[in-house]
C-alpha positions in Angstrom: -68.5 -119.5 258.9 -64.9 -120.2 257.8 -61.9 -119.2 259.8 -61.0 -116.8 257.0 -64.4 -115.1 257.2 -64.1 -114.7 260.9 -60.8 -112.9 260.5 -62.2 -110.8 257.7 -65.2 -109.8 259.9 -62.8 -109.0 262.8 -60.5 -106.9 260.6 -63.5 -105.0 259.1 -64.9 -104.2 262.5 -61.5 -102.9 263.7 -61.1 -100.8 260.5 -64.5 -99.2 261.1 -63.1 -97.9 264.4 -59.9 -96.5 262.8 -61.2 -95.4 259.4 -64.5 -93.5 259.7 -65.2 -93.8 256.0 -65.7 -97.5 256.3 -68.5 -97.3 259.0 -71.1 -97.7 256.2 -70.8 -101.0 254.4 -67.7 -103.0 253.9 -64.9 -102.6 251.4 -64.0 -105.8 249.4 -61.0 -107.8 250.4 -59.0 -106.3 247.5 -59.9 -102.6 248.0 -56.7 -100.5 248.5 -57.3 -98.9 251.9 -54.9 -96.1 251.0 -57.8 -94.6 249.1 -59.2 -93.6 252.5 -57.7 -90.4 253.9 -57.8 -91.6 257.5 -55.9 -94.8 256.6 -52.7 -92.8 257.1 -49.4 -93.8 258.8 -51.0 -93.6 262.2 -54.1 -95.6 261.1 -51.9 -98.3 259.5 -49.8 -98.5 262.7 -52.8 -98.8 264.9 -54.2 -101.6 262.8 -50.9 -103.5 262.6 -50.4 -103.3 266.4 -54.0 -104.6 266.8 -53.4 -107.5 264.3 -50.4 -108.6 266.4 -52.3 -108.5 269.6 -55.6 -109.9 268.4 -54.2 -112.8 266.4 -50.8 -113.5 268.1 -48.7 -112.7 265.0 -45.5 -110.9 264.9 -44.7 -108.6 262.1 -40.9 -108.2 261.6 -39.6 -104.8 260.7 -38.6 -105.9 257.2 -42.2 -106.8 256.4 -43.6 -103.5 257.7 -44.5 -102.0 254.3 -47.8 -100.5 253.5 -47.9 -102.6 250.3 -48.1 -105.7 252.5 -51.1 -104.5 254.5 -53.0 -102.1 252.3 -56.1 -104.3 251.9 -58.3 -106.5 254.1 -57.3 -109.5 252.0 -53.6 -108.9 252.5 -54.1 -108.6 256.3 -56.1 -111.7 256.5 -53.6 -113.7 254.3 -50.8 -112.5 256.6 -52.6 -113.6 259.7 -53.5 -117.0 258.2 -49.9 -117.6 257.1 -48.2 -116.5 260.3 -50.2 -117.6 263.3 
């Protein structure tokens, strides 16, 4: 299993806890998570705080835009580029 795939799996598992609609199956890396009603501002914040703690990345305020983290692929890319 690649490092990327491990991060994808970890992010999907966390999203399943935050976004109940994801509990069945897994969205693709490019799926816009804003399509899920429970991926609201609180859900996004919870996932971003988890990303920082889980992977030791720091997300500066100027990068805190939903568009930067609205898919699994974008989250994984951010972690890989910033850890």
